[in-house]
C-alpha positions, -999 to +999 in steps of 0.1 A: +252+691+583+243+687+620+266+677+648+295+669+625+328+673+643+349+653+619+386+660+617+400+649+584+437+642+581+438+643+543+419+656+514+381+654+512+361+667+482+326+669+497+308+701+486+282+718+508+245+714+501+231+744+482+197+757+473+186+764+437+198+800+440+233+789+453+228+796+490+245+771+513+222+748+533+241+742+566+217+718+583+200+687+570+169+698+589+166+727+565+161+703+535+123+696+533+127+663+515+126+626+524+162+620+513+192+638+500+226+626+487+260+639+481+292+626+467+329+631+475+363+615+476+383+608+507+419+597+503+436+568+520+443+575+556+415+601+560+397+599+593+364+614+604+364+615+642+333+605+662+302+625+651+265+620+645+237+633+623+200+642+629+190+622+599+197+585+592+227+579+569+237+552+544+275+553+542+283+539+508+316+538+489+312+533+451+349+525+451+376+519+477+373+505+512+366+521+545+364+511+582+334+523+602+332+522+640+299+526+659+279+510+687+310+490+698+315+474+664+339+477+635+328+472+599+351+470+569+331+481+539+340+473+503+320+486+473+294+459+474+283+469+509+271+500+528+265+508+564+231+520+576+235+544+606+204+556+624+200+592+635+221+604+665+243+573+665+279+584+671+303+569+645+337+574+631+353+565+597+388+555+586+396+553+549+417+522+541+419+527+504+408+559+487+370+560+485+344+577+463+315+581+488+279+585+478+262+592+511+224+590+514+206+608+542+170+599+553+148+624+571+134+613+605+098+613+591+108+588+564+126+562+586+097+537+589+110+503+576+147+510+582+167+494+610+169+511+644+205+499+648+236+500+626+236+474+600+256+464+569+235+462+537+242+446+504+243+471+475+224+454+447+229+465+411+195+483+412+203+501+445+238+510+431+223+526+399+196+544+418+222+560+441+244+569+411+214+588+396+200+604+427+234+617+439+233+641+409+200+657+421+199+691+438+189+690+475+157+707+467+146+684+439+109+685+428+093+660+451+063+657+427+083+653+396+104+625+380+133+631+405+109+629+435+095+596+421+129+581+417+139+592+452+109+573+465+119+542+446+154+545+460+141+548+496+119+517+490+148+498+476+170+507+506+143+495+530+142+461+511+180+457+509+193+424+524+217+427+554+251+412+560+271+402+591+305+418+582+311+432+616+336+428+645+326+435+681+352+457+700+360+446+735+362+476+758+379+464+790+404+442+807+425+413+792+401+407+764+406+443+752+444+437+753+441+405+733+418+420+707+440+451+702+470+429+697+453+406+672+440+435+651+476+446+646+490+411+644+464+389+626+489+361+620+493+355+658+486+318+665+486+318+703+457+298+718+435+311+746+456+290+770+487+308+758+471+341+764+460+331+798+495+323+808+508+355+793+482+377+811+484+358+844+448+347+844+428+315+836+416+301+803+381+298+817+380+335+828+392+347+794+367+325+776+338+338+797+348+374+793+353+371+755+318+357+752+304+383+775+320+413+758+318+402+721+291+375+720+317+353+703+342+327+713+379+336+711+382+315+679+352+331+663+364+366+670+399+359+657+385+344+625+362+374+620+390+398+626+411+380+600+382+380+576+378+418+578+415+423+574+414+400+543+388+422+527+410+452+531+439+435+515+419+420+487+406+455+479+442+466+476+448+437+450+472+419+473+479+383+460+457+358+477+486+336+486+503+365+504+471+374+523+468+338+535+504+338+547+500+373+563+469+362+582+485+331+596+469+304+574+489+273+567+480+274+530+460+294+504+434+266+502+428+268+540+423+305+538+400+302+508+379+275+525+374+298+556+365+328+533+340+308+513+324+293+544+319+328+558+309+348+527+297+322+503+323+330+476+360+325+472+384+354+478+390+357+440+352+359+434+343+384+461+349+417+444+336+404+411+304+391+425+273+404+408+245+408+433 
């Protein structure tokens, strides 16, 4: 792997890439293929500090939930989603609930048709099964044989995968950063922007302008998105929906469910059972 400086706080079971004769392949650049994959488990609480790769990477968890940070955004990724990260983009990972990762790496020469920025992608049943098969292949699979043909289908399927908007912009300065950091830790906080302006000795207009400038969202939109991503984490942990609604500051379970369905097209109870 290239430029990986990840510090893991708990157990990770990733194995190194190896050639057919068992020699460790230390750099992705030394794998003369369009794609390669590997699987591993990272336990709850594991963190990979900021790092980058020379190849593009699809971060995909077949089970569990992780938080990915890159390009000033936060994504919460359940099993139906994956994050595409272009080459050389610095990113970090925090495991919220123990994950089985099946990471796919795409060589620079094979990137045509893939986004040039980080993006959440839907993992369709076809894409899921192709990944499950290809992750069993050796790094130096036969590019002209059956494995090579399936790898090409997998790459084409990835390029056609629909995108999702499950992201949260991270403010990086001033009072807006203070508010965002607090709301991430206290998602049930109901203070208005006017309340925050008084608390921080500034004006509502200034806060509203800076929120829009730093996040491209209004204060209300940002808080709802933060709550939505927190809800996904708690749903993945099988927390009762009524408890999640209360924890996130909603007046009722129905109010929370209405927000969730408006944002994601399904109810909280349907989300992790959705067949895409």
